[in-house]
C-alpha positions as CSV (number, residue, x, y, z in Angstrom):
1,M,102.1,94.4,-11.1
2,A,99.6,94.5,-8.4
3,E,102.1,96.8,-6.5
4,N,101.0,99.6,-8.4
5,N,97.5,99.3,-8.2
6,P,96.0,102.3,-6.9
7,N,93.1,100.4,-5.7
8,K,94.8,98.5,-3.2
9,K,95.4,102.3,-1.8
10,M,91.8,103.2,-0.9
11,I,91.3,100.2,0.5
12,L,92.5,101.3,4.9
13,P,90.7,104.3,3.8
14,M,87.3,102.6,3.1
15,L,88.2,100.2,6.0
16,A,88.4,103.2,8.5
17,E,85.3,104.5,7.1
18,I,83.1,101.1,7.2
19,S,84.4,100.1,10.7
20,G,83.2,103.4,11.7
21,S,79.6,103.5,10.6
22,I,79.5,99.9,11.8
23,H,80.8,100.9,15.4
24,V,78.3,103.6,15.1
25,G,75.8,101.6,13.9
26,L,76.2,98.7,17.1
27,A,75.8,101.0,19.6
28,A,72.7,102.8,18.3
29,L,71.4,99.1,18.3
30,G,72.2,98.4,21.4
31,A,70.8,101.2,23.0
32,A,68.2,101.1,21.2
33,I,67.3,97.8,22.9
34,G,68.4,99.1,26.0
35,V,65.9,102.3,25.7
36,G,63.1,98.7,25.1
37,L,64.3,96.7,28.1
38,I,64.0,100.0,30.3
39,G,60.6,101.4,29.2
40,M,59.7,97.4,28.7
41,G,60.6,97.6,32.8
42,A,59.0,100.7,33.4
43,A,55.7,99.7,32.3
44,S,55.5,96.9,33.9
45,A,57.1,98.2,37.7
46,V,53.9,100.9,37.1
47,G,51.3,98.4,36.7
48,R,52.6,96.8,39.9
49,N,52.3,99.2,41.6
50,P,50.8,103.0,40.6
51,G,51.5,104.9,42.9
52,A,55.0,104.7,42.4
53,A,54.6,106.1,38.9
54,T,56.4,109.2,39.5
55,P,59.7,107.5,41.4
56,I,60.3,105.4,38.2
57,L,59.5,107.4,35.7
58,V,62.5,109.5,37.2
59,Q,64.9,106.5,37.5
60,A,63.9,105.3,33.9
61,I,64.5,108.7,32.6
62,L,67.6,109.1,34.1
63,A,68.9,105.1,32.7
64,I,67.3,106.0,29.2
65,A,69.5,108.6,29.5
66,L,72.9,107.0,30.4
67,A,72.0,104.0,27.2
68,E,72.0,106.8,25.0
69,A,74.7,108.4,26.0
70,I,76.3,105.2,24.7
71,V,75.8,106.4,21.2
72,F,77.0,110.0,21.8
73,Y,80.9,108.3,22.9
74,A,80.9,106.2,19.8
75,L,80.3,109.4,17.2
76,F,83.1,111.0,18.7
77,L,84.7,108.3,18.4
78,V,84.2,107.6,14.8
79,P,88.0,107.9,12.8
80,K,87.8,111.3,10.4
């Protein structure tokens, strides 16, 4: 009787969609933590050496861009 259940065929697409949402959420969470750590490190470095603010800012912006790229990779890999 359970073999003729139409709800059984709906479980796999739902699981695929949920797993896609979970992996995008985890990627966004990881990128947010990474951006926070980069900002904390940059603020600490500028506090120690204010004269080097410009090179630190450039490096921080590049690191933030690379950390946020992970979210875009995750968005492109979402199962459709």
